[in-house]
VEXLO-45577 format. One record per residue (C-alpha): residue number from 0; x, y, z; residue in one letter. Coordinates in Angstrom, 1 decimal. Example, Ala and Ser with C-alpha at 12.3 -4.5 7.8 and 13.67 -1.06 7.14 Angstrom:
- 0_12.3_-4.5_7.8_A
- 1_13.7_-1.1_7.1_S
//
This chain:
- 0_-0.3_0.1_0.1_M
- 1_1.1_3.5_-1.1_E
- 2_0.0_7.4_-0.4_F
- 3_-0.8_9.3_-3.1_K
- 4_-0.8_13.0_-2.5_K
- 5_-3.0_15.4_-4.8_E
- 6_-4.5_19.1_-4.2_R
- 7_-6.8_18.3_-1.4_N
- 8_-6.8_15.1_-0.9_K
- 9_-5.0_11.6_-0.2_I
- 10_-5.4_8.6_-1.4_L
- 11_-4.3_5.1_-0.2_L
- 12_-3.4_2.9_-2.9_M
- 13_-3.2_-0.9_-2.9_N
- 14_-1.7_-2.2_-6.8_E
- 15_-3.5_1.2_-8.4_N
- 16_-6.4_0.7_-6.3_I
- 17_-7.7_3.5_-4.3_S
- 18_-8.8_1.7_-0.8_I
- 19_-9.5_5.2_1.0_G
- 20_-9.1_8.7_0.6_E
- 21_-9.0_11.8_2.8_I
- 22_-10.2_14.8_1.5_D
- 23_-9.4_18.7_3.0_F
- 24_-9.6_22.3_2.0_S
- 25_-7.7_25.3_3.4_Y
- 26_-9.1_27.8_5.0_L
- 27_-6.2_30.0_4.9_D
- 28_-2.7_29.7_4.1_E
- 29_-1.9_28.2_7.7_K
- 30_-5.1_26.2_8.0_N
- 31_-7.3_23.3_6.5_I
- 32_-10.1_21.5_7.4_S
- 33_-10.9_17.7_7.0_I
- 34_-14.2_17.7_5.9_D
- 35_-14.1_13.8_4.7_H
- 36_-13.1_10.5_5.2_T
- 37_-13.7_7.4_3.3_Y
- 38_-12.9_3.6_2.8_V
- 39_-13.7_1.3_0.7_N
- 40_-16.4_-1.4_2.3_S
- 41_-13.9_-4.3_1.4_N
- 42_-11.4_-2.4_3.6_Y
- 43_-12.9_-1.3_6.4_R
- 44_-12.2_-2.4_9.9_G
- 45_-8.3_-2.3_9.0_Q
- 46_-7.6_0.5_10.5_G
- 47_-7.3_2.6_7.1_I
- 48_-8.8_5.8_8.0_A
- 49_-6.6_6.0_10.8_S
- 50_-3.9_5.7_8.5_K
- 51_-5.3_8.2_6.4_L
- 52_-5.1_11.0_9.2_I
- 53_-1.7_10.1_10.6_L
- 54_-0.5_11.1_7.0_E
- 55_-2.8_14.1_7.1_V
- 56_-0.8_15.1_10.3_I
- 57_2.5_14.3_8.2_K
- 58_1.5_16.6_5.5_F
- 59_0.6_19.3_8.4_V
- 60_3.7_18.8_10.3_K
- 61_5.8_19.4_7.1_E
- 62_4.2_22.4_6.2_N
- 63_3.8_24.2_9.2_S
- 64_-0.1_24.1_9.3_L
- 65_-3.0_23.5_11.6_R
- 66_-6.1_21.4_11.3_I
- 67_-9.9_21.7_11.8_K
- 68_-11.6_18.2_11.9_P
- 69_-15.1_18.8_10.2_T
- 70_-15.8_15.3_9.2_C
- 71_-17.2_13.0_12.1_S
- 72_-14.2_10.3_11.7_Y
- 73_-11.7_13.1_12.0_A
- 74_-13.7_14.8_15.0_V
- 75_-13.8_11.3_16.7_S
- 76_-10.1_10.8_15.9_F
- 77_-8.8_13.9_17.8_F
- 78_-11.3_13.1_20.6_Q
- 79_-9.7_9.8_21.0_K
- 80_-6.1_11.1_20.7_H
- 81_-4.9_13.7_22.6_N
- 82_-1.5_13.4_21.3_E
- 83_-2.1_14.9_17.8_Y
- 84_-4.7_17.8_19.4_K
- 85_-1.3_20.0_19.2_I
- 86_-2.0_19.8_15.2_F
- 87_-5.0_21.5_15.9_L
- 88_-6.6_24.9_15.2_M
- 89_-6.7_27.3_18.3_D
//
C-alpha cells in the first residue's frame, strides 16, 4: 500500500486501486479542514482511516499547518488521541 497526494486529498492505494481517501480544504494559508474520510467497504475495520489521518498529520507537520476536523471520523479521531491535538487550530 502507498499514499498518493493530490491537491486537496490523500489516497491510499493498493496495486493502483484506491482503497481509501481523505479530503481536505484550505481555510487560509495556515489552516486546513478535514472534510471527508472514506474507506472502501472491502477494507473497513483495518485501520485505514486512521492511517489516512496520520498521513494528513504528517503533511501538516511538514508544512507548518493546523487542522480543523469537520468530518465525523476526524472529530472522533482527535477526541480519542490527545497526543495529536497539538496540530489542531486554536
